[in-house]
C-alpha positions in Angstrom: 81.0 3.8 75.3 78.4 3.7 78.1 78.4 3.5 81.9 76.8 0.6 83.8 76.6 -0.8 87.4 77.1 -4.3 88.7 75.0 -5.9 91.4 77.0 -4.2 94.2 76.6 -0.7 92.7 80.1 -0.4 91.3 80.4 1.4 88.0 82.1 0.0 85.0 82.4 1.1 81.3 81.1 -0.9 78.3 83.2 -0.1 75.3 81.3 -0.1 72.0 82.1 -2.7 69.5 83.9 -1.8 66.2 80.7 -2.7 64.3 79.0 0.4 65.8 81.6 2.7 64.2 81.9 3.7 60.6 85.3 3.2 59.1 86.8 4.1 55.7 90.1 2.8 54.7 92.5 3.2 51.7 91.2 4.7 48.5 87.6 5.0 49.9 88.9 7.3 52.7 90.9 9.4 50.2 87.9 9.8 47.9 85.6 10.8 50.9 88.2 13.3 52.1 88.6 14.8 48.6 84.8 15.0 48.1 84.4 16.9 51.4 87.2 19.4 50.5 85.7 19.9 47.0 82.3 20.7 48.4 83.8 23.6 50.4 86.0 24.8 47.4 83.0 24.8 45.0 81.0 26.9 47.4 83.7 29.6 47.3 84.6 29.2 43.7 81.8 31.5 42.5 83.0 34.3 44.9 86.5 34.5 43.4 87.5 37.7 41.5 86.1 41.1 41.0 82.9 39.7 39.4 82.4 37.0 42.1 79.0 36.6 43.7 78.2 37.4 47.3 76.8 34.8 49.7 74.0 35.3 52.2 74.4 33.5 55.5 71.8 33.1 58.2 73.0 32.3 61.7 70.9 30.1 64.1 69.5 33.1 65.8 68.4 34.7 62.6 71.2 37.2 61.9 71.9 37.8 58.2 75.4 38.3 56.8 76.0 39.2 53.1 79.7 38.9 52.1 82.1 37.5 49.5 85.0 37.3 52.0 86.2 33.7 52.0 87.3 33.6 55.6 83.9 35.1 56.8 81.9 32.7 54.7 83.7 29.6 56.0 83.7 30.9 59.6 80.0 31.2 59.6 79.2 28.0 57.7 77.9 25.1 59.9 80.6 22.5 58.9 80.5 19.0 60.3 82.9 16.9 58.2 86.5 16.7 59.6 88.2 17.5 56.3 85.8 20.4 55.6 86.9 21.8 59.0 90.5 21.6 57.8 89.6 23.7 54.7 88.0 26.3 57.1 91.2 26.3 59.1 93.2 26.7 55.8 91.3 29.9 55.0 91.7 31.2 58.6 95.5 30.6 58.6 95.7 32.6 55.4 93.6 35.4 56.9 95.7 35.4 60.2 99.1 35.5 58.4 98.4 37.6 55.3 94.9 39.0 55.6 94.1 38.6 51.9 93.6 35.7 49.5 91.3 33.7 51.7 89.0 32.7 48.9 91.8 32.0 46.4 93.7 29.7 48.7 90.6 27.5 49.2 89.8 27.5 45.4 93.4 26.5 44.6 93.3 23.7 47.2 90.0 22.5 45.7 91.5 22.5 42.2 94.5 20.5 43.5 92.2 17.9 45.2 90.3 17.5 41.9 93.5 16.8 40.0 94.6 14.4 42.8 91.3 12.5 42.4 91.9 12.1 38.6 95.4 10.8 39.3 94.1 8.3 41.9 91.6 7.0 39.3 94.6 6.3 37.0 96.3 4.3 39.7 98.9 6.8 40.9 99.9 6.3 44.6 98.9 9.2 46.9 102.5 9.6 48.1 103.8 10.1 44.6 101.0 12.6 43.9 102.0 14.6 47.1 105.7 14.5 46.1 104.8 15.7 42.6 102.7 18.6 44.0 105.6 19.7 46.3 108.1 19.6 43.4 105.7 21.8 41.3 105.3 24.2 44.3 109.1 24.5 44.4 109.1 25.4 40.8 106.5 28.1 41.4 108.3 30.0 44.1 111.3 31.1 42.1 109.0 31.8 39.1 106.9 34.1 41.2 110.0 36.0 42.4 111.3 36.2 38.8 108.1 37.8 37.5 107.6 40.1 40.5 108.1 43.9 40.3 109.5 46.0 43.2 107.4 49.1 43.7 108.5 52.4 45.2 106.0 52.6 48.1 106.8 56.3 48.6 106.6 57.6 45.0 103.9 59.8 43.7 102.1 60.2 47.0 102.3 56.5 47.7 100.3 55.8 44.5 101.7 52.2 44.2 100.2 51.4 47.6 96.9 53.0 46.7 96.7 51.0 43.4 97.3 47.7 45.2 94.8 48.4 47.8 92.2 49.3 45.1 92.8 45.9 43.5 91.7 44.3 46.8 88.6 46.5 47.0 87.6 45.8 43.4 85.9 42.6 44.4 84.1 44.0 47.4 80.7 45.6 47.9 82.4 49.0 48.5 84.1 49.0 45.0 82.4 52.3 44.0 84.4 54.1 46.6 87.6 52.1 46.1 89.8 55.1 45.5 88.8 57.0 48.6 88.9 54.0 50.9 92.3 52.8 49.5 93.8 56.3 50.2 92.3 56.1 53.8 93.9 52.7 54.3 97.3 53.8 53.0 97.2 56.9 55.2 96.2 54.9 58.3 98.9 52.3 57.8 101.6 55.0 57.3 100.4 56.8 60.4 101.2 53.7 62.6 104.1 52.1 60.6 107.6 51.8 61.7 109.3 52.4 58.4 112.8 51.7 59.7 111.9 48.2 60.9 109.4 47.8 58.0 106.7 46.7 60.4 103.1 47.7 61.1 101.1 47.0 64.2 97.5 46.8 62.9 96.2 46.8 66.5 96.8 50.5 66.5 94.3 51.0 63.7 90.7 50.8 65.0 87.8 49.9 62.7 84.6 51.3 64.0 81.3 52.1 62.4 77.6 53.1 62.9 74.7 52.3 60.7 73.0 55.3 59.1 74.3 57.9 56.7 76.1 57.2 53.4 79.3 55.2 52.7 80.8 58.4 51.4 80.7 59.8 55.0 83.4 57.2 56.1 86.4 59.1 57.3 89.8 58.6 58.9 90.2 60.1 62.3 93.7 60.8 63.6 92.9 59.6 67.0 90.3 57.4 68.8 86.5 57.2 68.3 84.5 55.9 71.3 80.9 54.9 70.8 79.8 56.7 74.0 78.6 60.2 75.1 79.3 62.4 78.0 77.7 61.1 81.2 75.6 64.3 81.7 73.7 66.1 79.0 74.8 69.5 80.4 78.5 68.8 80.3 80.4 70.6 77.5 80.5 68.8 74.2 84.0 70.0 73.4 87.2 70.0 75.5 90.2 71.9 74.2 93.7 70.9 75.3 92.3 67.9 77.2 94.2 66.5 80.2 92.7 63.0 80.5 92.4 60.9 83.6 92.0 57.2 82.6 90.4 55.3 85.4 89.6 51.6 86.0 88.1 52.2 89.5 84.4 53.1 89.9 83.1 56.4 91.4 81.5 54.7 94.4 82.2 54.2 98.1 84.3 51.1 99.0 82.4 48.0 99.7 83.4 45.5 102.4 84.3 42.1 101.2 82.6 40.4 104.2 78.9 40.1 104.8 77.6 43.0 106.8 74.3 44.5 108.1 73.6 48.1 108.9 70.5 49.1 111.0 69.3 52.7 110.7 66.6 53.6 113.2 66.6 57.4 112.9 66.6 60.3 110.4 69.9 61.6 111.9 71.7 58.3 111.2 70.4 58.2 107.6 71.6 61.8 107.1 75.0 60.9 108.5 75.3 57.9 106.2 74.3 60.1 103.2 76.9 62.7 104.2 79.6 60.0 104.5 78.8 58.8 101.0 78.8 62.3 99.6 82.2 62.9 101.3 83.6 59.8 99.5 82.4 61.3 96.2 83.8 64.7 97.0 87.2 63.3 97.8 87.3 61.3 94.6 86.3 64.3 92.5 88.8 66.4 94.3 91.6 63.9 93.7 90.9 64.1 90.0 90.5 67.8 89.9 93.7 68.5 91.9 95.8 66.5 89.4 95.0 69.0 86.7 92.7 66.8 84.7 89.8 68.4 82.8 88.3 65.1 81.4 87.6 61.7 83.0 87.3 58.5 81.1 86.2 55.6 83.3 85.8 51.9 82.7 82.9 51.6 85.1 79.7 53.5 85.7 78.8 55.9 88.5 75.6 56.9 90.1 73.7 60.2 90.0 75.4 61.7 93.0 78.9 61.3 91.5 77.6 62.5 88.1 76.1 65.7 89.7 79.4 66.4 91.6 81.4 66.0 88.3 79.1 68.4 86.6 79.3 70.9 89.5 83.1 70.7 89.4 83.1 71.3 85.7 84.7 68.0 85.0 83.3 66.3 81.9 83.3 62.5 82.1 82.7 59.4 79.9 81.7 56.2 81.6 81.4 52.5 80.6 84.4 52.6 78.2 85.7 49.1 77.3 89.1 47.8 78.3 90.4 47.6 74.7 89.4 51.1 74.0 91.0 52.3 77.3 94.3 50.7 76.2 94.1 52.5 72.8 93.3 55.8 74.5 96.3 55.3 76.8 98.6 54.6 73.8 97.4 57.5 71.8 97.3 60.1 74.6 100.5 59.0 76.4 98.5 58.5 79.7 98.6 55.8 82.3 95.6 53.6 83.2 95.0 54.4 86.9 93.5 51.6 89.1 93.0 53.6 92.4 92.1 57.2 93.2 95.0 57.4 95.6 97.4 56.9 92.7 96.2 59.8 90.6 98.9 62.3 89.7 99.6 64.8 87.0 102.3 62.6 85.5 99.8 59.9 84.7 97.4 62.1 82.7 97.1 61.7 79.0 96.7 64.7 76.7 94.8 65.4 73.4 94.3 68.5 71.3 90.5 68.3 71.1 87.9 65.9 72.6 84.5 66.5 71.1 81.1 64.8 71.0 79.5 64.2 67.6 75.8 63.3 66.9 74.4 61.5 63.8 71.1 61.5 62.1 67.6 62.3 63.5 68.1 59.9 66.4 71.1 62.0 67.6 73.3 59.0 68.4 76.6 60.2 69.9 80.2 59.3 69.7 83.3 60.8 71.4 86.3 61.7 69.2 89.8 62.2 70.6 91.9 64.2 68.1 95.4 65.6 68.2 96.7 63.0 70.7 100.1 63.6 72.2 101.6 60.2 71.4 99.3 59.5 68.5 100.2 56.2 67.0 96.6 55.1 67.0 94.0 56.0 64.3 90.4 55.1 63.6 88.6 54.5 60.4 85.0 55.3 61.1 82.6 53.6 58.7 79.1 54.7 57.8 76.5 52.9 55.8 72.8 52.5 55.2 72.4 49.5 57.5 74.5 47.2 59.7 75.1 44.7 56.9 76.8 47.3 54.7 78.8 48.6 57.6 80.1 45.2 58.6 81.0 44.2 55.0 82.7 47.6 54.5 84.8 47.0 57.7 85.8 43.5 56.4 86.8 45.0 53.1 88.8 47.8 54.7 90.6 45.2 56.9 91.7 43.3 53.8 93.0 46.5 52.2 94.9 47.4 55.4 96.5 44.0 55.4 97.6 44.3 51.8 99.2 47.7 52.5 100.9 46.3 55.6 102.3 43.4 53.5 103.7 45.9 51.0 105.4 47.9 53.7 107.1 44.6 54.8 107.9 43.4 51.3 107.4 45.9 48.4 107.3 43.2 45.7 104.1 42.7 43.7 102.8 40.3 41.0 100.0 41.1 38.6 96.5 39.7 39.2 93.7 38.6 37.0 95.2 35.1 36.9 98.4 36.3 35.3 100.7 34.9 38.0 98.8 31.6 38.1 99.1 31.2 34.3 102.9 32.1 34.4 103.5 29.5 37.1 101.4 26.9 35.2 103.6 27.4 32.1 106.7 27.1 34.3 105.5 23.9 36.0 104.5 22.3 32.7 107.9 23.1 31.2 109.7 21.6 34.3 107.5 18.5 34.1 109.0 17.7 30.7 112.4 17.2 32.3 111.0 14.8 35.0 110.6 11.1 34.4 108.2 8.7 36.0 104.9 9.2 37.7 106.0 12.6 39.3 105.6 14.1 35.8 101.9 13.4 35.8 101.5 15.0 39.3 103.3 18.1 38.2 101.1 18.4 35.1 98.1 18.0 37.4 99.4 20.9 39.5 99.7 23.0 36.3 96.1 22.2 35.4 95.0 23.2 38.9 96.6 26.6 38.5 94.8 27.0 35.2 91.5 26.1 37.0 91.9 29.2 39.2 92.2 31.4 36.1 89.2 29.6 34.6 87.2 30.4 37.7 88.0 34.1 37.2 86.9 34.0 33.6 83.8 32.0 34.4 82.7 34.5 37.1 83.3 37.4 34.7 80.8 35.8 32.2 83.6 34.8 29.7 84.2 31.5 28.0 86.6 29.9 30.4 88.5 27.5 28.2 88.8 29.9 25.2 89.8 32.8 27.4 92.5 31.0 29.4 93.9 29.3 26.3 94.2 32.6 24.5 95.9 34.3 27.4 98.4 31.3 27.8 99.2 31.5 24.1 99.7 35.3 24.4 102.0 34.9 27.4 104.1 32.3 25.5 104.3 34.4 22.3 105.2 37.7 24.0 106.9 36.4 27.1 104.8 38.8 29.1 103.8 37.4 32.5 101.6 40.3 33.3 98.9 39.1 30.8 95.8 37.9 32.6 92.0 37.6 32.4 90.2 40.9 31.5 87.5 40.4 34.2 86.5 44.1 34.3 86.1 44.4 30.5 88.7 47.1 30.2 89.6 45.9 26.7 93.2 44.8 27.5 94.6 41.7 29.1 97.7 43.6 30.3 97.2 43.7 34.1 100.0 46.2 34.4 98.0 48.6 32.3 94.9 47.9 34.3 96.8 48.4 37.6 95.7 45.0 38.9 98.3 44.2 41.5 98.7 41.7 44.3 101.3 41.4 47.0 103.9 38.7 46.3 103.8 37.5 49.8 100.0 36.8 49.5 100.5 34.7 46.4 103.4 32.7 47.8 101.5 31.9 50.9 98.4 30.8 48.9 100.6 28.3 47.0 102.4 27.0 50.1 99.3 26.7 52.3 97.2 25.0 49.6 100.0 22.5 48.7 100.6 21.6 52.4 96.9 21.1 53.0 96.5 18.8 50.0 99.6 16.9 50.9 98.2 16.3 54.4 94.9 15.1 53.1 96.6 12.7 50.7 98.3 11.1 53.6 95.1 10.2 55.4 93.9 6.7 54.4 92.0 5.6 57.5 89.0 7.6 58.8 87.1 6.4 61.9 84.0 8.1 63.1 81.4 7.1 65.7 77.8 6.7 64.8 76.9 8.6 68.0 78.8 10.5 70.6 79.8 8.5 73.7 
């Protein structure tokens, strides 16, 4: 539409004609939607599994990201098509709810769309295809629960949790340190978990990092790490038995909210003003000191006069600390965030065993570490790496492992990876399709073939012959009734995923199937797509 004016200057709107819009209806719209979804799925297909390839993405401002995390790849891709954006939201919903399986859910949705396209070419109505896919999904859910094993999350030093976290890290850039990082993730989750309610608040686990050093220097800190240093170089670098005053008010005199003007016409007036300002600072420092605090953490900055008085009063201080970090510090130390100097009291102070400053490398970059916190429910995994790309990818990998451990705390059932669960569900759906008459049978068989496509992608990325490998594993599962047989992606010499300790959380696999099926059902219901040639 466009805006025009008549001879009297009155505006009116000209609505564009339908000929200026592109419109797809019926089977053409379905085919276009499927093609857009498949283009996204094929991009991620090569990143599936432990032998999947990484993707290099360049942002408009030149920043480089190297990752094989499905949610990150789709988030940073410049996607224009509406259906392609729906596939991006599919991966994001899996990441928000489960935290793992973001690549697998898109690959499965793409395989389902490919099978739907074949059925459409054979004249099957989209509604019947969607109904058949939903019926097949209902067969998969009880089958997954039947083949799931319940693990003892507390046995052998939480070994079952560590093994499942290692499976997640197998496909990441940090796989050479998967054992050490998995143990860190398990320890971090257990430190903040409410085992009685079987719940974990991941907001209490802070992921931080700094480029430089080796990945082996990554460590778990039972407390908070702040990427700051003490405000004055002569302040002590270590504070024992810290009493922390957490401030959101700046160390500066109050400023009138109205416009004002001050004329100074003598040296005496200037000195009086300077003395008044110093008195404000002395009162502020005295208020903190009298409360019994021996460390100040402030959200805002303060000038040299305040910094000098803090040093002179032997009161170490940290300035420009972010709001999120302040909240974590308050949670960990049991302190209260104080908005005004007049409200400072001993009851509102937090406490920590040790607060110390650490320096790294030849550039002597500093961080503040708070350890031995009084109400410590917050922990930090501090990641090191050779450059920022390694650090960021390591943080993404650790986040996935943390989510997997969190899921096992909530529901301690697992299925075996390597495509074993997909093949077991494919066999179950194919068997159930034999008892169904009509067109629904073809849709259910298509769903089974789509599950096989996921296992084929794993085999293909591992450099194996996809059809031969998947066929042999399916035959072995039928012959031995062993649903833990999968694709030997790592070349361990056995297809028994239980022996290889390749485990996935049951909740993750169930959500993948549900999300992918619901997305494909929604796309099959869209038969009219209208898009403007240009924005109004």
